[in-house]
Steps between C-alpha positions, in 0.01 A plus 500: 500500500307198653482187299158405373449141409361430147130478468354179370225545242271209386235521239255220481736299720803545279804699608566810285818702480437865412742791519389677813714810417221564247213407746603678814155506675234236575252699286727502198559126532119417522439733208766326288349158594161627382643614168674166439185310596288705271738434210419126548122566533502462879449733793635510854257343733678472839817654657670364804777680690716298734236233525209739554233570239435870465189691406474756216500781764810370663671451163444874434637594846810288443564636142798710594669242726846413365493153346836429671321507838271206419610148538264321259218594267264238348279614223218284352347556164192378330277565203256797509190264475628293797569808704161644420327172613702494818408862574137446426481191722672680780271807470181297504611299803591818675173670407295221669693536822472877498126498437450271796724717718334826389158360580620386838640842583172666395305256714723570801456881456129478474477282821725752680792262545759750397785304656436198279449725195821692560735199506343343190483836317881549514576175322203567264640828386842344436330230285301755311816699412659180372195415299449836331874527416470163324176606341671822357794288372284249332262765356799710360662185368193425291451853379862520395496165326760338732227243578337419166168323526294323225166656430356753738538479880172673561277248322393348826525784737346806336712817493840514660497623862631845595878522478707485821500882538133498603567221741785711649256784565268267685796366717598862576154579625503179703839592656377844577201353687742276683718795608188676625395172670169530325404131518149564368634669181757214464218247515312682229801520275589138558153361420394758248814554290786282583300171465343617181834604359663166591224308341539704174875414493420136574263476209748668273780257619263197451429611144865550433590157643240344266657678206854415607408136514343503162 
């Protein structure tokens, strides 16, 4: 049997020695880190594997990877309010960039410059997927009480926007139009629904950020 070097685990910069015979996969290890952080009133905010920060999606994909195959895992924790503020700031910054790109794509389509529209559209779709994944996580966190807020988050933004499931339906129609290369329909969806939905989420996030700072 090949020798596997011991994995190094750091939590908030401190070396931790856990019995890996009980935590055989990467997913089990991260789950245990989350439980221990929660016991101290904290949450896992960032995970790095062998010097590379990994996304939530990649974390799920790596869940079954044997922990003994990993050289080093660094886990950072923070408080729920701090994590919420970080997520909201990131979402608001991202929404501004996406709105600008979406409008540029629509303008290029309307002017008939499909080549310019196509190259920007690809990165725009990737950013939209990231944004709405984050929107869903924040929304669900507030609904579940994981991100408690003082007062009401809707006091400055009217009713809450539609949950991520409706947004996913819009994205599906956009991707269907893309597959059919129906650029006219894509422009209508971008200008008529994506922009409106993004602005609703931005208003919601702005209201939440004001409550979180209160």
